PDB file with one MODEL, atoms N, CA, C and O in Angstrom:
MODEL        1
ATOM      1  N   MET A   1       0.777  -0.972   0.046  1.00  0.00           N
ATOM      2  CA  MET A   1      -0.099   0.161  -0.075  1.00  0.00           C
ATOM      3  C   MET A   1       0.921   1.290   0.181  1.00  0.00           C
ATOM      4  O   MET A   1       0.470   2.354  -0.244  1.00  0.00           O
ATOM      5  N   ALA A   2       1.942   1.396   0.642  1.00  0.00           N
ATOM      6  CA  ALA A   2       2.910   2.279   0.765  1.00  0.00           C
ATOM      7  C   ALA A   2       3.423   2.770  -0.772  1.00  0.00           C
ATOM      8  O   ALA A   2       3.402   3.885  -1.292  1.00  0.00           O
ATOM      9  N   THR A   3       3.783   1.766  -1.157  1.00  0.00           N
ATOM     10  CA  THR A   3       4.373   1.553  -2.686  1.00  0.00           C
ATOM     11  C   THR A   3       3.032   2.691  -3.665  1.00  0.00           C
ATOM     12  O   THR A   3       3.226   3.734  -4.288  1.00  0.00           O
ATOM     13  N   LEU A   4       2.054   2.106  -3.481  1.00  0.00           N
ATOM     14  CA  LEU A   4       0.884   2.595  -4.476  1.00  0.00           C
ATOM     15  C   LEU A   4       0.698   4.348  -3.975  1.00  0.00           C
ATOM     16  O   LEU A   4       0.596   5.230  -4.828  1.00  0.00           O
ATOM     17  N   GLU A   5       0.681   4.594  -2.732  1.00  0.00           N
ATOM     18  CA  GLU A   5       0.645   5.899  -2.174  1.00  0.00           C
ATOM     19  C   GLU A   5       1.910   7.031  -2.590  1.00  0.00           C
ATOM     20  O   GLU A   5       1.768   8.220  -2.874  1.00  0.00           O
ATOM     21  N   TRP A   6       3.205   6.214  -2.521  1.00  0.00           N
ATOM     22  CA  TRP A   6       3.984   6.654  -3.239  1.00  0.00           C
ATOM     23  C   TRP A   6       3.940   7.149  -4.774  1.00  0.00           C
ATOM     24  O   TRP A   6       4.206   8.319  -5.052  1.00  0.00           O
ATOM     25  N   VAL A   7       3.581   6.180  -5.779  1.00  0.00           N
ATOM     26  CA  VAL A   7       3.609   6.498  -7.014  1.00  0.00           C
ATOM     27  C   VAL A   7       2.362   7.439  -7.489  1.00  0.00           C
ATOM     28  O   VAL A   7       2.327   8.029  -8.569  1.00  0.00           O
ATOM     29  N   ASP A   8       1.296   7.476  -6.440  1.00  0.00           N
ATOM     30  CA  ASP A   8       0.320   8.359  -6.430  1.00  0.00           C
ATOM     31  C   ASP A   8       0.953   9.905  -6.384  1.00  0.00           C
ATOM     32  O   ASP A   8       0.828  10.799  -7.222  1.00  0.00           O
ATOM     33  N   TRP A   9       1.739   9.910  -5.004  1.00  0.00           N
ATOM     34  CA  TRP A   9       2.326  11.247  -4.921  1.00  0.00           C
ATOM     35  C   TRP A   9       3.204  11.616  -6.062  1.00  0.00           C
ATOM     36  O   TRP A   9       3.120  12.691  -6.654  1.00  0.00           O
ATOM     37  N   PHE A  10       4.033  10.692  -6.335  1.00  0.00           N
ATOM     38  CA  PHE A  10       5.201  11.016  -7.458  1.00  0.00           C
ATOM     39  C   PHE A  10       4.469  11.532  -8.643  1.00  0.00           C
ATOM     40  O   PHE A  10       5.078  12.448  -9.194  1.00  0.00           O
ATOM     41  N   ASN A  11       3.101  11.142  -9.310  1.00  0.00           N
ATOM     42  CA  ASN A  11       2.413  11.279 -10.566  1.00  0.00           C
ATOM     43  C   ASN A  11       1.739  12.586 -10.297  1.00  0.00           C
ATOM     44  O   ASN A  11       1.871  13.443 -11.170  1.00  0.00           O
ATOM     45  N   HIS A  12       1.018  12.889  -9.200  1.00  0.00           N
ATOM     46  CA  HIS A  12       0.198  13.759  -9.030  1.00  0.00           C
ATOM     47  C   HIS A  12       0.262  15.096  -7.993  1.00  0.00           C
ATOM     48  O   HIS A  12      -0.504  16.059  -7.953  1.00  0.00           O
ATOM     49  N   HIS A  13       1.256  14.851  -7.308  1.00  0.00           N
ATOM     50  CA  HIS A  13       1.498  15.948  -6.271  1.00  0.00           C
ATOM     51  C   HIS A  13       2.732  16.319  -6.544  1.00  0.00           C
ATOM     52  O   HIS A  13       2.743  17.549  -6.591  1.00  0.00           O
ATOM     53  N   ARG A  14       4.071  15.758  -6.806  1.00  0.00           N
ATOM     54  CA  ARG A  14       5.307  16.245  -7.031  1.00  0.00           C
ATOM     55  C   ARG A  14       5.090  17.326  -8.249  1.00  0.00           C
ATOM     56  O   ARG A  14       4.419  17.169  -9.270  1.00  0.00           O
ATOM     57  N   LEU A  15       5.825  18.424  -7.858  1.00  0.00           N
ATOM     58  CA  LEU A  15       5.785  19.518  -8.761  1.00  0.00           C
ATOM     59  C   LEU A  15       7.367  19.258  -9.357  1.00  0.00           C
ATOM     60  O   LEU A  15       8.414  19.039  -8.748  1.00  0.00           O
ATOM     61  N   LEU A  16       7.044  19.393 -10.979  1.00  0.00           N
ATOM     62  CA  LEU A  16       8.360  19.235 -11.871  1.00  0.00           C
ATOM     63  C   LEU A  16       8.603  20.767 -12.435  1.00  0.00           C
ATOM     64  O   LEU A  16       7.799  21.529 -12.973  1.00  0.00           O
ATOM     65  N   VAL A  17       9.680  20.903 -12.192  1.00  0.00           N
ATOM     66  CA  VAL A  17      10.423  22.498 -12.460  1.00  0.00           C
ATOM     67  C   VAL A  17      10.485  22.828 -13.658  1.00  0.00           C
ATOM     68  O   VAL A  17      10.377  24.006 -13.996  1.00  0.00           O
ATOM     69  N   PRO A  18      10.718  21.587 -14.739  1.00  0.00           N
ATOM     70  CA  PRO A  18      11.355  22.043 -16.040  1.00  0.00           C
ATOM     71  C   PRO A  18      10.025  22.240 -17.040  1.00  0.00           C
ATOM     72  O   PRO A  18      10.007  22.746 -18.162  1.00  0.00           O
ATOM     73  N   ILE A  19       8.875  21.652 -16.234  1.00  0.00           N
ATOM     74  CA  ILE A  19       7.500  21.735 -16.961  1.00  0.00           C
ATOM     75  C   ILE A  19       6.857  22.869 -16.530  1.00  0.00           C
ATOM     76  O   ILE A  19       5.890  23.246 -17.191  1.00  0.00           O
ATOM     77  N   GLY A  20       7.198  23.505 -15.537  1.00  0.00           N
ATOM     78  CA  GLY A  20       6.174  24.969 -15.275  1.00  0.00           C
ATOM     79  C   GLY A  20       5.937  24.593 -13.631  1.00  0.00           C
ATOM     80  O   GLY A  20       4.999  25.227 -13.146  1.00  0.00           O
ATOM     81  N   ASN A  21       6.520  23.815 -12.840  1.00  0.00           N
ATOM     82  CA  ASN A  21       5.903  23.584 -11.387  1.00  0.00           C
ATOM     83  C   ASN A  21       4.758  23.031 -11.264  1.00  0.00           C
ATOM     84  O   ASN A  21       4.005  23.370 -10.351  1.00  0.00           O
ATOM     85  N   MET A  22       4.388  21.974 -12.266  1.00  0.00           N
ATOM     86  CA  MET A  22       3.043  21.153 -12.269  1.00  0.00           C
ATOM     87  C   MET A  22       3.417  19.766 -12.286  1.00  0.00           C
ATOM     88  O   MET A  22       4.326  19.264 -12.948  1.00  0.00           O
ATOM     89  N   PRO A  23       2.492  19.100 -11.356  1.00  0.00           N
ATOM     90  CA  PRO A  23       2.259  17.594 -11.333  1.00  0.00           C
ATOM     91  C   PRO A  23       2.660  17.084 -12.767  1.00  0.00           C
ATOM     92  O   PRO A  23       2.494  17.750 -13.789  1.00  0.00           O
ATOM     93  N   ALA A  24       3.259  15.706 -12.718  1.00  0.00           N
ATOM     94  CA  ALA A  24       3.286  14.953 -14.295  1.00  0.00           C
ATOM     95  C   ALA A  24       2.115  15.026 -14.836  1.00  0.00           C
ATOM     96  O   ALA A  24       1.908  15.583 -15.914  1.00  0.00           O
ATOM     97  N   ALA A  25       1.021  14.325 -13.953  1.00  0.00           N
ATOM     98  CA  ALA A  25      -0.182  13.836 -14.315  1.00  0.00           C
ATOM     99  C   ALA A  25      -1.279  15.157 -15.041  1.00  0.00           C
ATOM    100  O   ALA A  25      -2.165  15.082 -15.893  1.00  0.00           O
ATOM    101  N   GLU A  26      -0.781  16.212 -14.325  1.00  0.00           N
ATOM    102  CA  GLU A  26      -1.444  17.539 -14.762  1.00  0.00           C
ATOM    103  C   GLU A  26      -0.690  18.140 -16.261  1.00  0.00           C
ATOM    104  O   GLU A  26      -1.405  18.714 -17.084  1.00  0.00           O
ATOM    105  N   ALA A  27       0.682  17.964 -16.499  1.00  0.00           N
ATOM    106  CA  ALA A  27       0.971  18.127 -17.559  1.00  0.00           C
ATOM    107  C   ALA A  27       0.757  17.411 -18.816  1.00  0.00           C
ATOM    108  O   ALA A  27       0.717  17.971 -19.912  1.00  0.00           O
ATOM    109  N   GLU A  28       0.579  15.780 -18.566  1.00  0.00           N
ATOM    110  CA  GLU A  28       0.399  15.165 -19.469  1.00  0.00           C
ATOM    111  C   GLU A  28      -1.592  15.246 -19.911  1.00  0.00           C
ATOM    112  O   GLU A  28      -2.072  14.878 -20.983  1.00  0.00           O
ATOM    113  N   ALA A  29      -2.110  15.628 -19.127  1.00  0.00           N
ATOM    114  CA  ALA A  29      -3.593  16.007 -19.246  1.00  0.00           C
ATOM    115  C   ALA A  29      -3.567  17.307 -20.219  1.00  0.00           C
ATOM    116  O   ALA A  29      -4.308  17.366 -21.200  1.00  0.00           O
ATOM    117  N   ARG A  30      -2.547  18.471 -19.836  1.00  0.00           N
ATOM    118  CA  ARG A  30      -2.666  19.534 -20.719  1.00  0.00           C
ATOM    119  C   ARG A  30      -2.281  19.032 -22.265  1.00  0.00           C
ATOM    120  O   ARG A  30      -2.954  19.377 -23.236  1.00  0.00           O
ATOM    121  N   TYR A  31      -1.078  18.151 -22.365  1.00  0.00           N
ATOM    122  CA  TYR A  31      -0.615  17.852 -23.441  1.00  0.00           C
ATOM    123  C   TYR A  31      -1.587  17.107 -24.307  1.00  0.00           C
ATOM    124  O   TYR A  31      -1.574  17.493 -25.476  1.00  0.00           O
ATOM    125  N   TYR A  32      -2.478  16.079 -24.018  1.00  0.00           N
ATOM    126  CA  TYR A  32      -3.168  15.247 -24.889  1.00  0.00           C
ATOM    127  C   TYR A  32      -4.767  16.574 -24.856  1.00  0.00           C
ATOM    128  O   TYR A  32      -5.748  16.306 -25.551  1.00  0.00           O
ATOM    129  N   GLN A  33      -4.756  17.376 -24.320  1.00  0.00           N
ATOM    130  CA  GLN A  33      -5.817  18.387 -24.720  1.00  0.00           C
ATOM    131  C   GLN A  33      -5.381  19.525 -25.823  1.00  0.00           C
ATOM    132  O   GLN A  33      -6.175  20.021 -26.622  1.00  0.00           O
ATOM    133  N   GLN A  34      -4.362  19.767 -25.758  1.00  0.00           N
ATOM    134  CA  GLN A  34      -3.538  20.578 -26.927  1.00  0.00           C
ATOM    135  C   GLN A  34      -3.746  19.850 -27.939  1.00  0.00           C
ATOM    136  O   GLN A  34      -4.289  20.303 -28.947  1.00  0.00           O
ATOM    137  N   ARG A  35      -3.281  18.391 -27.813  1.00  0.00           N
ATOM    138  CA  ARG A  35      -3.497  17.661 -29.311  1.00  0.00           C
ATOM    139  C   ARG A  35      -4.669  17.487 -29.825  1.00  0.00           C
ATOM    140  O   ARG A  35      -4.822  17.374 -31.041  1.00  0.00           O
ATOM    141  N   LEU A  36      -5.716  17.441 -28.913  1.00  0.00           N
ATOM    142  CA  LEU A  36      -7.318  17.086 -29.285  1.00  0.00           C
ATOM    143  C   LEU A  36      -7.519  18.675 -30.107  1.00  0.00           C
ATOM    144  O   LEU A  36      -8.002  18.817 -31.230  1.00  0.00           O
ATOM    145  N   GLU A  37      -7.077  19.625 -29.330  1.00  0.00           N
ATOM    146  CA  GLU A  37      -7.703  20.952 -30.091  1.00  0.00           C
ATOM    147  C   GLU A  37      -6.956  21.107 -31.202  1.00  0.00           C
ATOM    148  O   GLU A  37      -7.587  21.689 -32.083  1.00  0.00           O
ATOM    149  N   LEU A  38      -5.720  20.775 -31.538  1.00  0.00           N
ATOM    150  CA  LEU A  38      -5.151  20.849 -32.847  1.00  0.00           C
ATOM    151  C   LEU A  38      -5.704  19.978 -33.889  1.00  0.00           C
ATOM    152  O   LEU A  38      -5.569  20.255 -35.081  1.00  0.00           O
ATOM    153  N   ARG A  39      -6.321  18.934 -33.476  1.00  0.00           N
ATOM    154  CA  ARG A  39      -6.694  17.847 -34.451  1.00  0.00           C
ATOM    155  C   ARG A  39      -8.316  18.633 -35.033  1.00  0.00           C
ATOM    156  O   ARG A  39      -8.756  18.686 -36.182  1.00  0.00           O
ATOM    157  N   ARG A  40      -8.858  19.113 -33.872  1.00  0.00           N
ATOM    158  CA  ARG A  40     -10.172  19.738 -34.272  1.00  0.00           C
ATOM    159  C   ARG A  40     -10.028  20.986 -34.941  1.00  0.00           C
ATOM    160  O   ARG A  40     -11.080  21.361 -35.458  1.00  0.00           O
ATOM    161  N   ALA A  41      -8.941  21.835 -35.112  1.00  0.00           N
ATOM    162  CA  ALA A  41      -8.445  22.762 -35.673  1.00  0.00           C
ATOM    163  C   ALA A  41      -8.381  22.717 -37.201  1.00  0.00           C
ATOM    164  O   ALA A  41      -8.804  23.514 -38.039  1.00  0.00           O
ATOM    165  N   ALA A  42      -7.570  21.268 -37.349  1.00  0.00           N
ATOM    166  CA  ALA A  42      -6.933  20.983 -38.739  1.00  0.00           C
ATOM    167  C   ALA A  42      -8.162  20.393 -39.778  1.00  0.00           C
ATOM    168  O   ALA A  42      -7.895  20.095 -40.942  1.00  0.00           O
TER     169      ALA A  42
ENDMDL
END
């Protein structure tokens, strides 16, 4: 259980400086949202 809690923290709460001080999961969601918007615009 402790490992799963750590993985959750690592992906959803840890802030990454190189990508703008946001969690990895948020950055990934933004990436896919931008791709979807580009597809719609094309």
